[in-house]
Legacy VTK file of the C-alpha trace (Angstrom):
# vtk DataFile Version 3.0
C-alpha trace
ASCII
DATASET POLYDATA
POINTS 385 float
0.000 0.000 0.000
0.920 3.610 0.205
3.954 4.595 2.182
2.826 5.804 5.583
3.131 9.542 5.900
2.763 10.045 9.618
4.399 8.661 12.753
2.188 5.922 14.140
2.726 7.057 17.718
1.397 10.534 17.090
-1.611 9.250 15.187
-2.811 6.816 17.871
-5.350 9.200 19.401
-6.964 9.997 16.081
-6.977 6.339 15.079
-8.562 5.255 18.347
-11.346 7.792 17.981
-11.926 6.811 14.366
-12.092 3.067 14.991
-13.818 2.855 18.356
-17.303 3.582 17.035
-16.763 1.311 14.041
-15.750 -1.534 16.313
-18.988 -1.227 18.248
-21.172 -1.183 15.163
-19.378 -4.059 13.457
-19.432 -6.648 16.221
-22.453 -8.135 14.552
-20.741 -8.595 11.190
-21.673 -11.937 9.705
-19.029 -14.440 10.732
-19.908 -17.142 8.254
-20.876 -17.736 4.666
-18.855 -18.393 1.547
-18.158 -14.732 0.950
-16.918 -13.782 4.431
-13.210 -14.044 5.204
-12.267 -13.506 8.829
-8.891 -11.793 9.097
-7.119 -11.858 12.460
-4.189 -9.456 12.588
-1.525 -9.442 15.290
1.921 -7.891 15.497
3.468 -10.910 13.781
0.624 -12.807 12.101
-2.086 -12.327 9.488
-4.489 -15.246 9.753
-7.345 -15.770 7.291
-10.282 -18.111 7.825
-10.258 -19.347 4.239
-7.907 -19.339 1.276
-10.652 -19.623 -1.374
-13.967 -17.838 -1.808
-16.401 -17.200 -4.689
-15.681 -14.352 -7.073
-17.959 -11.357 -6.690
-18.494 -9.529 -3.438
-16.269 -10.600 -0.572
-16.366 -9.305 2.990
-13.262 -9.086 5.148
-14.227 -9.242 8.822
-11.048 -7.876 10.388
-10.007 -8.022 14.026
-6.762 -6.510 15.265
-5.538 -8.553 18.222
-2.109 -6.968 18.156
-0.622 -4.035 20.055
-0.003 -1.870 16.983
-2.280 0.060 14.655
-2.539 -2.001 11.497
-3.959 -1.921 7.984
-5.288 -4.717 5.808
-5.303 -4.991 2.012
-6.524 -7.142 -0.799
-3.856 -6.904 -3.502
-3.593 -7.995 -7.100
-0.578 -10.256 -7.875
1.373 -7.206 -9.085
0.675 -5.373 -5.787
-1.944 -3.014 -7.147
-4.576 -2.397 -4.499
-8.056 -3.892 -4.813
-9.169 -2.416 -1.509
-7.710 -1.459 1.836
-8.644 -0.423 5.321
-6.151 1.644 7.268
-5.838 2.697 10.880
-7.331 -0.364 12.546
-6.575 0.209 16.196
-5.535 -2.492 18.678
-8.525 -4.429 19.988
-10.909 -3.142 17.308
-12.854 -4.716 14.470
-13.696 -3.425 11.026
-15.478 -4.817 7.998
-14.544 -4.164 4.384
-16.633 -5.149 1.360
-14.869 -5.519 -1.982
-15.658 -6.735 -5.478
-13.236 -9.226 -7.024
-13.063 -11.216 -10.242
-11.898 -14.823 -10.307
-8.161 -15.090 -9.844
-5.285 -15.001 -7.371
-4.954 -12.268 -4.746
-3.003 -11.463 -1.624
-4.387 -10.422 1.738
-1.770 -8.392 3.590
-1.720 -7.115 7.173
0.732 -4.326 7.974
1.289 -3.886 11.719
2.685 -0.420 12.303
1.434 0.511 8.801
4.829 0.144 7.139
6.606 -2.293 4.880
5.228 -5.074 2.692
3.257 -6.609 5.511
2.475 -10.187 6.498
0.881 -11.870 3.512
-1.507 -14.688 2.685
-2.198 -15.883 -0.862
-5.904 -16.400 -1.567
-8.032 -17.236 -4.597
-11.406 -16.038 -5.858
-13.042 -18.933 -7.695
-15.720 -19.123 -10.337
-16.214 -18.324 -13.993
-14.540 -14.936 -13.769
-17.738 -12.927 -13.555
-18.451 -10.538 -10.732
-21.704 -10.292 -8.865
-24.781 -8.873 -10.524
-24.598 -5.088 -10.594
-27.267 -2.433 -10.781
-26.829 -0.580 -14.137
-26.829 2.703 -12.206
-23.625 1.593 -10.547
-21.948 1.120 -13.919
-22.860 4.728 -14.670
-21.487 5.785 -11.290
-18.171 4.067 -12.009
-17.940 5.700 -15.444
-18.709 9.126 -13.980
-16.176 8.673 -11.195
-13.519 7.556 -13.654
-14.156 10.737 -15.649
-13.951 12.765 -12.428
-10.629 11.192 -11.472
-9.204 11.865 -14.916
-10.381 15.473 -14.828
-8.702 15.993 -11.460
-5.430 14.637 -12.826
-5.698 16.716 -16.002
-6.388 19.894 -14.011
-3.593 19.193 -11.553
-0.828 19.174 -14.154
-0.892 22.879 -15.132
-1.149 23.894 -11.464
1.788 21.653 -10.592
3.751 23.029 -13.532
3.196 26.558 -12.209
4.528 25.400 -8.836
7.517 23.635 -10.416
8.377 26.656 -12.557
8.469 28.901 -9.505
10.809 26.449 -7.787
13.081 26.271 -10.827
13.067 30.064 -11.055
14.177 30.231 -7.413
11.106 32.303 -6.533
10.264 31.112 -3.020
7.184 33.314 -2.526
5.654 32.347 -5.868
6.331 28.682 -5.130
4.666 28.975 -1.725
1.601 30.537 -3.298
1.356 27.792 -5.918
2.008 24.879 -3.575
-1.419 24.187 -2.013
-3.476 24.694 -5.219
-1.234 22.190 -7.001
-2.289 19.476 -4.550
-6.091 19.809 -4.599
-6.851 17.412 -7.469
-4.471 14.828 -6.043
-6.066 15.019 -2.596
-9.582 14.663 -4.036
-8.760 11.379 -5.753
-5.815 10.047 -3.769
-7.134 6.476 -3.370
-7.108 6.052 -7.157
-3.477 7.169 -7.348
-2.554 4.985 -4.381
-4.120 1.929 -6.022
-1.136 1.744 -8.376
1.220 1.316 -5.426
4.290 3.081 -6.804
3.206 6.673 -7.502
2.190 7.913 -4.064
5.595 7.198 -2.430
7.253 9.288 -5.140
5.086 12.393 -4.949
3.381 12.549 -1.541
5.548 10.848 1.073
6.714 12.682 4.191
10.194 12.265 5.607
8.985 10.075 8.467
7.141 7.904 5.949
10.301 6.714 4.229
10.963 3.012 4.525
13.822 1.647 6.618
17.108 2.069 4.784
15.963 4.973 2.633
18.092 8.110 2.825
16.151 11.387 2.935
18.970 13.129 1.111
18.570 10.934 -1.959
15.313 8.989 -1.641
12.881 11.628 -0.447
11.070 13.197 -3.403
7.796 14.936 -4.144
5.680 17.754 -2.773
6.601 17.482 0.887
10.338 17.479 0.228
9.868 20.767 -1.616
7.512 22.037 1.086
10.285 21.610 3.649
12.752 23.481 1.440
10.386 26.412 0.998
9.041 26.886 4.515
11.689 25.446 6.827
14.990 25.654 4.945
13.907 28.795 3.103
16.136 28.090 0.156
16.020 26.526 -3.289
19.112 24.776 -4.582
19.982 22.603 -7.543
18.515 19.525 -5.844
15.146 21.236 -5.367
15.078 22.277 -9.024
15.734 18.673 -10.039
12.943 17.514 -7.738
10.528 19.991 -9.315
11.121 18.379 -12.715
10.821 14.911 -11.204
7.499 15.842 -9.577
6.041 16.802 -12.947
7.352 13.602 -14.519
5.713 11.488 -11.820
2.437 13.414 -11.969
2.308 12.922 -15.747
2.721 9.207 -15.100
-0.257 9.406 -12.733
-2.270 11.360 -15.306
-1.574 8.751 -17.988
-2.483 5.813 -15.763
-5.720 7.057 -14.174
-7.784 5.713 -17.064
-6.445 2.214 -16.403
-7.296 2.154 -12.709
-9.441 -0.692 -11.397
-12.589 1.064 -10.162
-15.704 -0.637 -8.809
-18.650 0.670 -6.787
-17.169 -0.829 -3.625
-13.719 0.617 -4.322
-15.340 4.030 -4.738
-17.104 3.635 -1.395
-14.015 2.313 0.362
-11.959 5.091 -1.208
-14.324 7.658 0.271
-13.702 6.144 3.703
-9.944 6.149 3.052
-10.075 9.877 2.372
-11.686 10.431 5.773
-8.966 8.284 7.343
-6.401 10.536 5.668
-8.046 13.548 7.283
-8.181 11.920 10.709
-4.565 10.807 10.829
-2.827 13.555 8.867
-4.792 16.732 8.385
-6.556 17.115 11.743
-3.300 16.400 13.541
-1.395 18.968 11.485
1.182 16.382 10.431
0.494 16.357 6.688
1.491 19.959 5.944
3.769 20.457 8.925
5.861 23.169 7.277
3.306 25.097 5.187
0.297 24.598 7.531
-1.998 24.335 4.498
-3.710 21.282 6.021
-7.215 22.716 5.689
-6.840 22.914 1.902
-6.031 19.190 1.817
-8.796 18.544 4.362
-11.416 20.203 2.162
-10.186 18.419 -0.962
-10.356 15.043 0.804
-13.927 15.728 1.905
-14.898 16.860 -1.602
-13.479 13.686 -3.114
-15.288 11.496 -0.610
-18.532 13.378 -1.183
-18.229 13.019 -4.955
-17.976 9.238 -4.690
-20.891 9.173 -2.252
-23.140 11.345 -4.414
-22.566 9.082 -7.419
-23.437 5.979 -5.383
-26.268 7.633 -3.474
-29.241 6.574 -5.684
-28.549 2.890 -5.077
-27.603 3.375 -1.426
-30.849 5.289 -0.928
-32.866 2.245 -1.936
-30.812 -0.261 0.034
-30.268 1.786 3.212
-32.234 5.055 3.356
-31.329 5.647 7.002
-27.643 5.536 6.106
-28.124 8.097 3.330
-29.971 10.412 5.708
-27.096 10.198 8.182
-24.430 10.709 5.529
-26.198 13.774 4.139
-26.374 15.179 7.663
-22.724 14.520 8.511
-21.313 15.749 5.192
-23.286 18.963 5.690
-22.057 19.355 9.254
-18.401 18.787 8.373
-18.511 21.160 5.413
-20.108 23.727 7.701
-17.233 23.398 10.154
-14.691 23.876 7.373
-16.488 26.992 6.154
-15.648 28.654 9.489
-12.023 28.791 8.382
-12.440 30.692 5.101
-14.088 34.005 4.326
-15.228 33.009 0.841
-16.943 29.624 0.504
-15.944 29.396 -3.145
-12.215 29.809 -2.462
-9.470 27.658 -0.999
-8.046 30.508 1.048
-8.197 28.726 4.395
-6.806 29.756 7.762
-3.232 28.578 8.330
-3.571 25.476 10.452
-1.028 26.593 13.028
-3.565 29.298 13.920
-6.253 26.714 14.736
-6.400 26.005 18.468
-6.707 22.648 20.190
-10.417 23.052 20.981
-11.191 23.831 17.342
-9.051 20.918 16.159
-11.012 18.663 18.507
-14.258 19.942 16.980
-12.968 19.179 13.488
-11.802 15.743 14.598
-15.210 14.966 16.082
-16.828 16.015 12.801
-14.565 13.686 10.846
-15.287 10.768 13.166
-19.039 11.399 12.980
-18.872 11.116 9.177
-16.344 8.276 9.002
-18.485 5.825 10.964
-21.517 5.815 8.608
-19.250 6.194 5.573
-17.630 2.856 6.473
-21.019 1.245 5.714
-21.421 2.707 2.224
-19.730 -0.180 0.382
-22.153 -2.691 1.883
-25.063 -0.422 0.940
-24.261 -0.593 -2.769
-23.981 -4.388 -2.923
-26.963 -5.969 -4.696
-29.057 -7.681 -2.053
LINES 1 386
385 0 1 2 3 4 5 6 7 8 9 10 11 12 13 14 15 16 17 18 19 20 21 22 23 24 25 26 27 28 29 30 31 32 33 34 35 36 37 38 39 40 41 42 43 44 45 46 47 48 49 50 51 52 53 54 55 56 57 58 59 60 61 62 63 64 65 66 67 68 69 70 71 72 73 74 75 76 77 78 79 80 81 82 83 84 85 86 87 88 89 90 91 92 93 94 95 96 97 98 99 100 101 102 103 104 105 106 107 108 109 110 111 112 113 114 115 116 117 118 119 120 121 122 123 124 125 126 127 128 129 130 131 132 133 134 135 136 137 138 139 140 141 142 143 144 145 146 147 148 149 150 151 152 153 154 155 156 157 158 159 160 161 162 163 164 165 166 167 168 169 170 171 172 173 174 175 176 177 178 179 180 181 182 183 184 185 186 187 188 189 190 191 192 193 194 195 196 197 198 199 200 201 202 203 204 205 206 207 208 209 210 211 212 213 214 215 216 217 218 219 220 221 222 223 224 225 226 227 228 229 230 231 232 233 234 235 236 237 238 239 240 241 242 243 244 245 246 247 248 249 250 251 252 253 254 255 256 257 258 259 260 261 262 263 264 265 266 267 268 269 270 271 272 273 274 275 276 277 278 279 280 281 282 283 284 285 286 287 288 289 290 291 292 293 294 295 296 297 298 299 300 301 302 303 304 305 306 307 308 309 310 311 312 313 314 315 316 317 318 319 320 321 322 323 324 325 326 327 328 329 330 331 332 333 334 335 336 337 338 339 340 341 342 343 344 345 346 347 348 349 350 351 352 353 354 355 356 357 358 359 360 361 362 363 364 365 366 367 368 369 370 371 372 373 374 375 376 377 378 379 380 381 382 383 384
């Protein structure tokens, strides 16, 4: 999965708040049936209840019995991500619904949320077909794919403006262009992360580097340049090289978006992932620790999650109207909280996050948690009953 971009120890509080409610609501998850795979994660094991299951919709009923925050993935053989659930706190349970075709896959648990994880090879069996799908969901997938491509296409010129300022040695212009260049990425980050190799190049933080990587040579992307601009306050030859490399990697992302594996359940799970990103990176102030532009990322994450939800909403409304009512309420409440930190609701000119006090951060965190809990149920609500 993606390289972790925050220290696990500093994210524990946010993770605990995010997963506690989910654990309570998911105790009743079905523990049997051909399509349910129980995953028991510990600090040194990743046990699965079955190695084969029918192609179509599969449910991972995950329990973390370890002492570390963990994450669990279903991966294609080439390590592309089918689906994932991050930030599963010790002693908590979560359920993830995914759609898989017949073939070989890997279930991976990553205690501490780093490295390749502890892996189990599994197989989806059948004739290769997926479960019956409502035609409206096919339209939702097509619309979301177009949305993701548009975000990538619109990001490139903004990133090129940022890179040009860096290469020109214009620190103030680069600072101004930095946050806008990241909005499209943050809206659709789960799609980019599904490829496995792009996110670590463009969006990793220094503390997210893998063991053995040298920040001087292996740290690339937006946050490396962010540090140069706001903390080091200087642009050298290395930064100018990194600006070119950022554009190269973002063009790779742009060219690959159209090939991403997207399903209704991956859209729903991706929406939840975006809320996890907010809880463990933006609310804590760790994501944009030098520029303090966290609220820009925060808003973009929420917008991306809401886009996926709105496209899936017609089917979810029929299957679980109470869930839709709650999601509408919580999206509205969280967007209302964010509006407090900008004078113009149509702009991305947000308050610098270092100016946001602890009480206000707690209010934002509570808003995220209130939305994340029902959002975790969206994937199940779009599965044909």
